[in-house]
C-alpha positions in Angstrom: 0.0 0.0 0.0 2.8 2.4 1.0 4.6 1.6 -2.3 1.4 2.4 -4.3 0.9 5.8 -2.5 4.5 6.8 -3.1 4.2 5.9 -6.8 1.0 8.0 -7.1 2.9 10.9 -5.5 5.7 10.4 -7.9 3.3 10.6 -10.9 1.7 13.7 -9.5 5.0 15.5 -8.9 6.3 14.5 -12.3 3.3 16.1 -13.9 4.2 19.4 -12.3 7.7 19.4 -13.7 8.1 22.0 -16.4 11.5 20.7 -17.8 10.9 19.7 -21.4 11.2 16.0 -22.3 13.4 16.8 -25.3 16.0 18.5 -22.9 16.8 14.9 -21.8 16.7 15.8 -18.1 15.7 12.4 -17.0 14.2 13.7 -13.7 11.4 11.2 -13.9 13.9 8.2 -14.0 15.9 9.8 -11.1 12.9 10.0 -8.9 11.8 6.5 -9.9 15.2 5.2 -9.1 15.0 6.9 -5.7 11.7 5.2 -5.0 13.0 1.8 -6.0 16.1 2.3 -3.7 14.3 3.9 -0.8 10.7 2.8 -1.0 10.2 3.3 2.7 11.4 6.9 2.8 10.0 10.2 1.6 10.9 11.5 -1.8 14.1 13.5 -1.5 13.2 17.0 0.0 15.3 18.8 -2.5 13.4 17.3 -5.5 10.2 18.2 -3.7 11.3 21.8 -3.2 12.4 22.1 -6.8 9.1 20.8 -8.1 7.1 23.0 -5.7 9.1 26.0 -6.9 8.2 25.1 -10.5 4.5 24.7 -9.6 4.4 28.1 -7.7 6.7 30.2 -9.9 6.7 28.3 -13.2 10.5 27.8 -12.8 13.0 26.1 -10.5 14.7 28.2 -7.9 18.2 28.3 -9.5 21.0 30.9 -9.6 20.2 33.6 -12.2 22.5 34.7 -15.0 25.0 36.8 -13.2 26.4 39.2 -15.7 24.9 42.7 -15.9 22.4 42.7 -18.7 19.9 45.0 -20.4 16.2 45.0 -20.1 13.8 44.3 -17.2 12.7 46.3 -14.3 14.2 45.2 -11.0 14.5 47.2 -7.7 17.5 48.6 -6.1 19.1 46.1 -3.7 22.2 46.1 -1.6 24.2 42.9 -1.5 22.6 40.5 1.0 24.9 40.2 4.0 24.3 36.5 4.7 25.1 35.3 1.2 28.2 37.6 0.9 29.7 36.8 4.3 31.2 33.4 3.3 33.0 35.0 0.4 34.9 37.6 2.4 38.3 36.0 1.6 37.5 35.5 -2.1 40.2 37.5 -3.9 39.5 36.4 -7.5 39.3 39.3 -10.0 38.4 38.7 -13.7 40.5 40.0 -16.6 39.7 43.4 -18.1 38.8 42.4 -21.6 36.4 39.6 -22.5 37.5 37.3 -25.3 34.8 34.7 -25.0 31.4 34.8 -23.2 28.3 32.8 -23.7 25.0 33.3 -21.8 23.3 31.1 -24.5 21.0 34.0 -25.6 19.2 33.1 -28.8 19.9 29.4 -28.6 17.2 26.9 -29.3 16.3 24.2 -26.7 17.2 20.7 -27.9 19.9 22.0 -30.3 23.7 21.8 -29.9 25.1 25.2 -28.7 26.1 27.2 -31.7 29.2 28.8 -30.3 30.7 25.5 -29.2 32.3 22.5 -30.8 31.7 18.8 -29.9 34.7 16.5 -29.6 32.8 13.5 -28.1 29.5 12.5 -26.7 26.2 14.4 -26.7 25.4 17.9 -25.5 22.5 20.2 -26.1 20.7 23.4 -25.0 18.2 22.7 -22.2 15.9 24.8 -20.0 16.7 24.5 -16.3 14.1 26.5 -14.4 13.9 29.8 -16.3 17.4 29.8 -17.9 19.2 28.1 -20.6 22.1 25.7 -19.9 24.4 23.3 -21.8 23.3 19.8 -20.8 26.3 17.4 -21.0 24.1 14.3 -21.6 26.5 11.4 -21.2 29.8 10.6 -19.6 32.7 11.4 -21.8 31.0 14.4 -23.4 33.7 16.8 -24.4 33.0 20.4 -25.7 35.1 23.4 -26.4 34.3 27.1 -27.3 34.6 28.1 -31.0 37.4 30.6 -30.9 39.4 31.5 -34.0 43.1 30.6 -34.1 45.4 28.1 -32.5 46.8 28.6 -29.0 44.3 31.4 -28.5 44.6 31.9 -24.7 46.8 34.9 -23.8 49.6 34.6 -21.3 47.4 36.2 -18.6 43.7 35.3 -18.4 40.8 34.3 -16.3 38.1 31.7 -16.8 34.7 31.5 -15.0 31.8 29.1 -15.3 29.1 27.5 -13.3 28.9 23.7 -13.0 26.0 21.7 -11.7 26.2 18.9 -9.1 23.3 16.8 -7.8 25.3 15.3 -4.9 28.7 15.5 -3.3 29.5 11.8 -3.4 32.5 12.3 -5.7 31.2 10.2 -8.6 30.8 13.2 -10.9 33.8 15.1 -12.2 34.2 17.9 -14.7 37.6 17.7 -16.4 38.7 21.2 -17.5 41.6 21.0 -20.0 43.5 24.2 -20.8 44.8 22.6 -24.0 43.7 23.7 -27.5 44.0 20.3 -29.1 45.1 17.1 -27.4 46.2 15.5 -30.7 48.7 18.3 -31.2 50.2 18.2 -27.7 53.9 19.4 -27.6 55.6 18.9 -24.3 58.0 21.8 -24.8 55.0 24.2 -25.3 52.2 22.6 -23.4 54.1 21.1 -20.4 51.8 20.1 -17.6 48.6 21.0 -19.4 48.2 17.5 -20.8 46.6 17.1 -17.3 43.1 18.3 -16.6 41.8 20.3 -13.7 39.6 17.8 -11.9 36.6 19.6 -10.4 34.2 17.8 -8.1 31.5 19.1 -5.8 33.9 19.9 -3.0 37.3 19.5 -4.5 39.7 20.8 -7.2 42.9 19.1 -8.2 45.6 19.5 -10.9 48.3 16.8 -10.9 49.3 16.5 -7.3 48.1 20.0 -6.3 44.7 21.0 -4.8 42.5 19.9 -2.0 39.0 19.2 -0.8 37.2 22.0 1.0 36.0 21.0 4.4 33.9 24.2 4.5 32.0 23.3 1.3 31.7 19.7 2.3 30.2 20.7 5.6 27.4 22.6 3.8 26.5 19.5 1.7 25.5 19.5 -1.9 22.0 18.8 -3.2 21.2 19.9 -6.7 23.5 22.9 -6.6 25.6 25.1 -8.9 29.3 25.6 -8.1 31.1 28.7 -9.4 34.5 27.8 -10.8 37.1 30.5 -11.3 40.6 30.1 -12.8 43.3 32.7 -12.8 46.5 32.3 -14.8 49.4 34.8 -14.9 52.3 33.8 -17.1 53.3 30.8 -15.0 51.2 30.8 -11.8 47.7 29.4 -11.5 44.9 29.7 -8.9 41.6 27.8 -9.0 38.6 28.6 -6.9 35.4 26.6 -6.2 32.8 29.0 -4.9 34.5 31.1 -2.3 37.3 28.6 -1.6 40.7 28.8 -3.3 41.7 25.2 -3.6 44.7 25.4 -6.0 47.6 27.9 -5.8 50.6 26.9 -7.9 53.4 29.5 -8.3 55.1 27.8 -11.2 53.3 25.7 -13.8 55.2 24.1 -16.6 53.9 25.0 -20.1 51.5 27.6 -21.4 47.7 27.1 -21.6 46.4 27.2 -25.2 42.7 26.7 -25.1 39.7 25.3 -23.2 37.9 22.0 -23.2 35.2 20.8 -20.7 34.7 17.0 -20.4 32.4 15.3 -18.0 33.1 12.0 -16.2 30.2 10.6 -14.3 30.0 7.1 -12.8 26.4 7.4 -11.7 23.3 8.6 -13.4 23.4 12.3 -12.9 22.5 15.6 -14.6 25.6 17.5 -15.6 25.3 21.0 -16.9 27.4 24.1 -17.5 26.5 27.8 -17.9 27.9 31.3 -17.8 31.3 30.6 -19.4 33.4 33.7 -19.6 37.1 34.0 -20.6 38.8 37.4 -20.1 42.3 38.7 -20.8 44.2 39.9 -17.8 45.4 43.4 -17.4 46.7 46.2 -15.2 46.4 46.4 -11.5 43.6 48.7 -10.2 45.8 51.6 -9.2 47.7 51.4 -12.5 44.3 51.6 -14.4 43.3 54.7 -12.5 46.7 56.4 -13.2 46.7 55.4 -16.9 43.0 55.8 -17.8 41.4 57.8 -15.1 39.0 55.0 -14.4 38.7 51.3 -13.6 36.6 49.1 -15.9 35.5 45.9 -14.3 33.5 42.8 -15.2 33.8 41.3 -11.8 30.8 42.9 -10.2 27.9 40.6 -11.1 24.2 40.8 -10.4 21.1 38.6 -10.5 19.4 38.9 -13.9 17.4 42.1 -14.3 18.0 43.0 -10.6 20.4 45.1 -8.6 21.3 42.3 -6.2 25.0 41.8 -6.1 26.1 38.2 -6.4 28.7 36.9 -3.9 31.3 36.1 -6.5 31.7 39.9 -6.8 33.4 40.1 -3.5 37.0 39.8 -4.9 36.6 42.8 -7.2 34.7 44.9 -4.6 37.4 44.1 -1.9 40.1 45.3 -4.3 38.2 48.6 -4.9 37.7 49.1 -1.2 41.3 48.5 -0.5 42.4 50.9 -3.1 40.1 53.6 -1.6 41.5 52.9 1.8 45.1 53.2 0.6 44.4 56.3 -1.4 42.3 58.5 0.9 42.2 61.4 -1.6 40.7 59.2 -4.3 37.0 59.7 -5.2 34.9 57.7 -7.7 31.8 58.0 -9.8 30.4 54.5 -9.8 28.8 54.1 -13.2 26.6 51.2 -14.4 26.4 50.2 -18.1 24.4 47.7 -20.0 24.4 46.4 -23.6 21.9 47.5 -26.2 19.3 44.7 -25.5 16.1 45.7 -23.9 14.3 49.0 -23.5 16.4 52.2 -23.1 14.5 53.5 -20.1 14.6 50.2 -18.3 18.3 49.9 -19.0 18.9 53.4 -17.5 16.8 52.5 -14.4 18.5 49.2 -13.9 22.0 50.5 -14.3 21.2 53.3 -11.8 20.0 50.8 -9.3 23.1 48.7 -9.7 25.4 51.7 -9.3 23.6 52.6 -6.1 23.9 49.0 -4.8 27.7 49.0 -5.4 28.0 52.4 -3.7 26.0 51.1 -0.7 28.1 48.0 -0.4 31.4 50.0 -0.4 29.9 52.4 2.2 29.2 49.3 4.4 32.8 48.4 4.0 33.8 51.7 5.6 34.2 54.0 2.6 32.8 57.5 3.3 29.7 58.1 1.2 30.9 61.5 0.1 33.8 59.8 -1.8 31.4 58.0 -4.1 28.7 59.1 -6.6 26.3 56.7 -8.4 25.3 57.0 -12.0 23.4 54.7 -14.3 24.2 55.2 -18.0 22.3 52.2 -19.5 23.4 51.5 -23.1 24.4 55.1 -23.8 28.2 54.7 -23.7 29.2 51.4 -25.3 32.9 50.5 -25.5 32.3 47.8 -28.1 29.9 47.4 -31.1 27.2 45.3 -29.5 27.3 43.0 -32.5 28.7 39.9 -30.9 28.2 38.2 -27.5 31.7 39.2 -26.5 31.1 42.8 -27.5 27.8 42.9 -25.5 29.6 41.4 -22.5 32.3 44.1 -22.8 29.5 46.7 -22.7 27.9 45.2 -19.6 30.2 46.6 -17.0 30.7 48.7 -13.9 33.2 51.6 -14.1 34.8 53.6 -11.4 35.6 57.0 -12.9 38.0 59.2 -11.0 36.4 62.4 -9.7 
């Protein structure tokens, strides 16, 4: 009798799920497997919560696209203290010029992502909640961004992406290769980069370097996105998993030449990637101010169509706060910019709210309010042509203009 009731519950919950069948998110089979394995227990609370969220809101409660974007209303919001507190030691700062960015805008669900190449396996665009993701369908699936030229990574760069984990049992790994073409590996040029960065729910490793994060493990992982950030500067490499820096190598042999993402899963699990951004490194913050009279940054990120600062922005904001503390005569106009997508008036309003949120955050960090102004400029001052995803990403930015 208990088994029959649980199976009826399973059928009802599955009917509420809005994830399209052609997206190959085999959620029905996952819940069915859970019932077969634990028929005496309740259906996993996380799955229930996700389905409830879809029933109430028409979408799963997932992390939103974090890059500043045009369009939408949104209300002014200061960064939430609770979500930011854990990231206070996060010191990652992205590069100053974006060379590849893909938020999957314009892609069709069920199709292969148009700005990527497939080396092995099966990948496709899928809807997860209210956003598009790249679903890496089977183990061994290997994808790489379509970027012109060989050995296209510069000598100083950053890479960011979000990876999805259903559990923290260690049976799912994302192998990130910083190698343009494995078939053309040259030891003298590529050195250690024959090896992959092994990213798991609570761990990051490269060769014998890296560690597991006790802090992340203590939180547990259930159907959760992890933010991965990689910083490479000529010969040194740092790798972050959420707020934790798990790899810090001062001298790596070889030079990275490209990017490949391969999934290795030994259990049935949904594996997805989103928000991939690669940026060329640049000047230190003070040097930017002295040379250009302003700092242009892509490291301050927001929830989509809102002014809520995302926690991975802490590294950039900490750098700005430190600069202001070290240079007490320095004053900034905090200026928000969007790309050309969306309504002009909405872009102006949203960019103003975001500039005010950044100012408010810095004031909370001890910077005097009179040293900061806030201005939203929307799409009125592009620094790129708005005709490619990278150009639009370069236009979605926050600037600190010297007063």
